[in-house]
C-alpha positions in Angstrom: 0.0 0.0 0.0 1.4 3.4 -0.9 2.1 6.1 1.6 -0.6 8.2 0.1 -3.2 5.5 0.6 -2.1 4.8 4.1 -2.6 8.5 5.0 -6.0 8.6 3.3 -7.1 5.5 5.3 -6.5 7.3 8.6 -8.7 10.3 7.8 -11.3 10.8 10.4 -15.0 10.2 9.6 -17.5 12.9 9.2 -18.1 15.3 12.1 -21.3 15.1 14.0 -24.0 17.6 13.0 -24.3 20.7 15.1 -26.0 19.9 18.4 -25.2 16.2 18.2 -22.5 14.1 19.8 -20.9 10.9 18.5 -20.2 8.3 21.1 -18.9 4.7 20.8 -21.6 2.1 20.3 -22.9 -0.2 23.1 -20.6 -3.0 22.1 -17.6 -0.8 22.7 -18.9 0.8 25.9 -20.0 -2.6 27.3 -17.2 -4.6 25.9 -17.2 -7.3 28.6 -20.9 -8.0 28.4 -20.8 -8.3 24.6 -17.7 -10.5 24.8 -19.4 -13.0 27.1 -22.4 -13.2 24.8 -20.2 -13.7 21.7 -18.2 -16.5 23.5 -21.4 -18.3 24.6 -23.0 -18.2 21.1 -19.8 -19.3 19.4 -19.4 -22.2 21.9 -23.0 -23.2 21.4 -22.6 -23.2 17.6 -19.5 -25.4 17.9 -21.3 -27.8 20.2 -24.2 -28.0 17.8 -21.9 -28.6 14.9 -20.3 -31.6 16.7 -23.7 -33.4 17.0 -24.0 -36.3 14.7 -27.2 -38.0 13.7 -30.2 -37.5 16.0 -30.5 -40.7 18.1 -34.2 -40.3 18.9 -37.2 -38.0 18.5 -36.6 -36.8 22.1 -33.0 -35.8 21.1 -34.4 -33.9 18.0 -37.0 -32.2 20.2 -34.5 -31.0 22.8 -32.1 -29.7 20.0 -35.0 -27.8 18.4 -35.7 -26.0 21.7 -32.0 -25.3 22.3 -31.5 -23.9 18.8 -34.5 -21.6 19.2 -33.1 -20.4 22.5 -29.7 -19.8 20.9 -31.2 -17.8 18.1 -33.1 -15.7 20.6 -29.8 -15.0 22.4 -28.2 -14.0 19.1 -31.2 -11.7 18.4 -30.7 -10.0 21.8 -27.0 -9.5 20.9 -27.8 -8.0 17.4 -30.5 -5.6 18.8 -28.5 -4.4 21.8 -25.4 -3.7 19.6 -27.3 -0.7 18.3 -28.8 0.1 21.7 -32.3 -1.3 20.9 -32.7 -2.9 24.3 -36.4 -2.2 24.4 -36.9 -4.4 21.2 -34.5 -7.0 22.6 -37.0 -7.7 25.4 -39.1 -9.7 22.9 -36.4 -12.4 22.2 -35.5 -12.3 26.0 -39.1 -13.2 26.7 -39.0 -16.0 24.2 -36.0 -17.4 26.2 -38.1 -17.2 29.4 -41.0 -19.0 27.8 -38.8 -21.7 26.5 -37.4 -22.2 30.1 -41.0 -22.3 31.4 -41.8 -25.0 28.8 -38.7 -27.0 29.6 -39.5 -26.9 33.4 -43.1 -28.1 32.7 -41.9 -30.9 30.5 -39.5 -32.1 33.3 -42.3 -32.0 35.9 -44.5 -34.3 33.7 -44.9 -37.9 34.9 -44.1 -38.9 31.3 -41.8 -36.4 29.6 -42.0 -38.0 26.2 -45.8 -37.8 26.3 -45.6 -34.2 27.4 -43.2 -33.4 24.5 -45.6 -35.1 22.1 -48.4 -32.9 23.3 -46.2 -29.9 22.9 -45.5 -30.9 19.3 -49.2 -31.5 18.6 -50.0 -28.0 19.8 -47.4 -26.8 17.4 -49.2 -28.6 14.6 -52.4 -26.9 15.7 -50.8 -23.5 15.6 -49.3 -24.2 12.2 -52.6 -25.4 10.7 -54.6 -22.4 12.2 -52.0 -20.1 10.8 -52.2 -21.6 7.3 -56.0 -21.4 7.4 -55.8 -17.7 8.5 -53.5 -17.0 5.6 -56.0 -18.6 3.1 -58.8 -16.6 4.6 -56.8 -13.4 4.3 -55.9 -14.3 0.7 -59.6 -14.8 -0.1 -60.5 -11.5 1.6 -57.9 -9.6 -0.5 -58.8 -11.2 -3.8 -55.7 -13.4 -4.1 -56.0 -17.0 -5.5 -57.0 -19.6 -3.0 -56.5 -23.4 -2.9 -59.9 -24.6 -1.8 -58.7 -28.2 -1.5 -56.0 -27.1 0.9 -58.5 -25.1 2.9 -60.8 -28.2 3.2 -57.9 -30.4 4.3 -56.9 -27.9 6.9 -60.5 -27.6 8.2 -60.8 -31.4 8.3 -57.5 -31.7 10.2 -58.6 -29.1 12.8 -62.0 -30.8 13.2 -61.0 -34.4 13.6 -57.2 -34.7 13.5 -54.8 -35.4 16.4 -55.1 -31.7 17.5 -58.9 -32.0 18.2 -58.1 -32.6 21.9 -57.3 -28.8 22.0 -60.8 -28.0 20.6 -63.9 -27.3 22.6 -67.4 -26.6 21.0 -69.6 -24.4 23.2 -73.3 -24.7 23.5 -73.8 -22.0 20.9 -71.6 -23.8 18.4 -68.7 -21.5 18.9 -65.3 -23.2 18.7 -62.8 -22.4 21.4 -59.2 -23.5 21.1 -56.8 -24.1 24.0 -54.5 -21.2 24.8 -51.5 -23.3 25.5 -50.1 -26.8 25.1 -49.9 -27.3 28.9 -53.3 -25.9 29.8 -51.5 -23.4 32.0 -50.8 -19.7 31.6 -47.2 -18.3 31.8 -47.9 -17.0 35.3 -49.1 -20.5 36.4 -46.0 -22.1 35.0 -43.8 -19.5 36.7 -45.6 -20.1 40.0 -45.1 -23.9 39.6 -41.3 -23.4 39.2 -38.8 -24.3 41.9 -36.6 -21.5 40.8 -36.5 -18.7 43.4 -36.6 -15.9 40.8 -39.0 -17.3 38.3 -42.1 -15.4 39.5 -40.0 -12.2 39.8 -38.8 -12.7 36.3 -42.4 -13.1 35.2 -43.3 -9.7 36.7 -40.5 -8.0 34.9 -40.9 -9.7 31.5 -44.7 -9.7 31.4 -45.3 -6.3 33.0 -42.5 -3.7 32.7 -40.8 -5.3 29.7 -44.1 -6.4 28.2 -44.9 -2.8 27.6 -41.7 -2.6 25.5 -42.5 -5.8 23.6 -46.0 -4.6 22.6 -45.0 -0.9 22.2 -47.7 -0.1 24.8 -48.2 3.5 26.0 -45.9 2.8 29.0 -43.1 2.2 26.5 -43.5 5.6 25.0 -44.4 7.8 27.9 -40.8 8.9 28.5 -40.6 10.2 25.0 -44.0 11.8 25.1 -43.5 13.8 28.3 -39.8 14.4 28.3 -38.8 18.1 27.7 -35.5 19.1 26.1 -32.9 19.5 28.7 -34.7 17.4 31.3 -32.0 14.7 31.2 -28.4 15.2 30.3 -26.9 13.3 27.3 -24.6 11.3 29.6 -27.5 10.3 31.7 -29.5 9.0 28.7 -26.5 7.0 27.5 -26.0 5.6 31.1 -29.7 4.6 31.3 -29.5 2.8 28.0 -26.2 1.0 28.9 -27.8 -0.3 32.1 -30.8 -1.6 30.3 -28.7 -3.2 27.6 -26.6 -4.9 30.3 -29.7 -6.1 32.2 -31.4 -7.6 29.1 -28.1 -9.3 28.1 -27.5 -10.7 31.6 -31.0 -12.1 32.0 -31.0 -13.6 28.5 -27.6 -15.3 29.1 -28.8 -16.8 32.4 -32.0 -18.0 30.8 -30.1 -19.6 28.0 -27.8 -21.4 30.5 -30.8 -22.7 32.4 -32.5 -23.8 29.2 -29.5 -25.9 28.3 -29.4 -27.5 31.8 -33.2 -28.3 31.6 -33.0 -30.1 28.3 -31.5 -33.6 28.8 -30.3 -34.0 25.2 -29.1 -30.5 24.6 -25.4 -29.9 24.0 -23.3 -29.6 27.1 -21.3 -26.4 27.3 -19.5 -27.5 30.4 -20.4 -26.5 34.0 -17.0 -25.0 34.7 -17.1 -23.0 31.5 -20.5 -21.7 32.3 -19.5 -20.8 35.8 -16.6 -18.8 34.4 -18.9 -16.8 32.1 -21.3 -16.2 34.9 -18.5 -15.1 37.3 -17.1 -12.6 34.7 -20.6 -11.2 33.9 -21.6 -10.9 37.6 -18.5 -9.1 38.7 -18.6 -6.7 35.7 -22.3 -5.9 35.8 -22.3 -5.4 39.6 -19.2 -3.2 39.4 -20.7 -1.0 36.7 -24.4 -1.0 37.4 -25.1 -2.8 40.6 -26.9 -5.5 38.7 -26.5 -8.9 40.3 -27.9 -11.9 38.5 -26.2 -14.3 40.9 -29.5 -15.9 42.1 -30.3 -16.7 38.5 -27.1 -18.7 38.1 -28.0 -22.2 36.8 -26.9 -25.1 38.9 -24.3 -27.4 37.6 -26.4 -30.4 38.1 
């Protein structure tokens, strides 16, 4: 490379517009937190890549839940890298609900039977979604496959998913709301984990407002006046929220792996090392301590 090109490559980027400041992104400001997330996702990818042929349907089931959890953790990382912690609460909530499902499966007298019911409910949701798409296409003048619609309707009426179907006295069809017959709150209350109900209150109350873009998620922006909060305070608040979403997502991912018997084993000592680094760093910077959420090694 010529000297001229070297000099050009070092030229600074554009200056910030008047009245604005350019600060390093969250992944630079919160280097340790992002480093732990990256190490965990890389290790999980490697562990998944080392898996050979699925040995059973149960093995495939557990891997499917684990992969979904891993993808949710990756989504949290991508969103928080640009400071979108409020949007990252949605995949964090997915991780939480996967953990609730895994706990319920393990409480069942027959885990395989419970996993089969979980899968059947998934078929129900898929069929109802496909039928809703056909009805939308019909309503908007798009071509519709009537044979497919009839097959879907027949499957929903008498297929293996009919156990989730109730016909009221007035003929109205009511479908079960969950595979387990329980709400997320009920699953949280049934958990032996000391923080599960508290996590529910955070994820389904305060962070639920963010997930659904409810008025509570926007009130700050609606009522805040210019100059009410300094720029540094805004950045500090966002950093704390980013760190908290990441910390909870990581802990939930570790718990999910522990709860799934056939999920890849990332190693209890390795996990403890990640947790220790994250705990000391988040507590030092923000006073956030996820210690009680640390998954057991067993």
